[in-house]
C-alpha positions, 0 to 999 in steps of 0.5 A, a space after each residue: 666337096 670336102 676340104 683337104 683332110 689328113 689320115 694315116 696308118 699307125 703301127 710298129 713296124 709300119 714301113 711295109 703297109 700298103 694302106 696309103 696305096 689303097 686310101 689315096 686311090 679311094 680318096 681320088 675316086 671321090 674327088 678328094 685331095 686328102 693326105 694319107 701317110 704311114 706313122 710309126 708309133 711304138 707300143 705304149 705311145 698311141 695315146 700321146 700320138 692321139 693327143 697331137 691330132 688337130 682338126 685336120 685329121 679325119 681318122 687313123 687306120 690302126 695296126 699292130 701293136 695298137 688294136 687293143 689300145 685303140 679301143 681303150 683310147 676311144 671316146 666311144 666304141 662301135 658295138 661290133 668293135 666292142 664285141 670283138 675287143 679290138 679296133 683297127 679304125 679310129 674316126 675323129 669327129 669335128 669336136 675331137 671325139 674319137 670313135 673306134 670301129 673294126 673293119 677287119 670283120 667286114 674285110 674278112 667276110 667280103 674276101 671269103 664271099 668273093 671266092 665262095 660259091 653262091 650256095 656256100 653255107 659254112 658251119 665249122 671253121 678252123 682258125 690259126 692264131 688266137 689274137 686280134 685278127 683271130 677275134 675279127 675272123 671269128 666275128 666275120 665267120 659269125 656273119 656268114 653263119 658259121 658258129 662252131 670254131 676250132 682255134 689252133 694256137 700255142 696259148 689260149 686265154 688271156 686278154 684279147 683272146 678268142 676265148 673271150 670273144 667266143 663267150 661274147 658272141 655266144 658261139 662254140 669255141 674249141 681250143 687246140 694246141 699248135 701241133 700236128 696231132 689227131 685232134 687238129 687233124 679231126 677238126 680240119 677234116 670237119 672244117 668248111 673254112 680255114 683262116 690263118 691269122 698268124 704273121 708270115 712264116 709262122 704257119 709254114 710248118 703246118 702248111 702241108 698238114 693243114 692242106 692235106 687234112 681239110 676237105 675238098 670243099 673247104 675254103 682258105 683265107 690266109 691274111 698274109 699277102 707278102 710273100 704271095 702265095 704263102 706256103 700255106 696257100 701254095 699247099 692248099 692250091 696244090 691240093 685242088 682247093 679254093 683260097 682267098 688271097 690275103 690282099 682281098 681282106 686288106 682291100 675290103 677293110 680299107 674300103 670300109 675305112 675310107 667310107 667311115 673317114 669320108 662319109 662316102 662309098 669309094 670306087 672299089 675297082 679303083 682301089 683294087 687296081 691300085 693295090 694290084 699295081 703295088 703288089 705287081 
């Protein structure tokens, strides 16, 4: 059995995070008495926090606003995280060496696979948002065979944008402005999958427009898991289409993190049950 270790989720704000529920259930399923906490780390202070980690730390789950900084702070970077340009996981080795990973990609892909029919083969997507989670969504869709993406955002380009990730992945990228016009409607009508990566409330004004224009076979993943269902998901369901809940992404990305921290595959059903209990 591995010795008692520590891990945490870092970000700001962080009090809402359900990562402790998932990780503690995962460790318990492996027979590990590990500690996992929420740590509020303001923007710009991740490096200072990392400098205070000792040998008892196995790793960190990283959320906003540190996903870009985590990549820069790591001693080595997994190729997928390098391609996506953001990391949500830092694994600390016995030597103190930090390796950055991105498990959001696996989480998004697994969430969509759970609700998709066995014959589903997505080719075109619409992504709402243009930053860290949108970049992970683009990579996840690539793993599912989808290589043509329309990205709806208020601003395009700049560090950490999907424009750079599309170039790195060699996929088709079409930037669209955040408004209800003929161009966004046309992109939605061609979509096999829609992923909303924006915070709670941001997509609400577009909810009915998105649901009305997407075809009947299209799948939705809204990464928002509180409140649930989001207005976007509610509109999607009202139009008779299938949606993956945001908590499925949260579950599967955490499963991958527990595996990276411990070196063992946790019980997914135990983690799912713990999350369901926390969400009510």
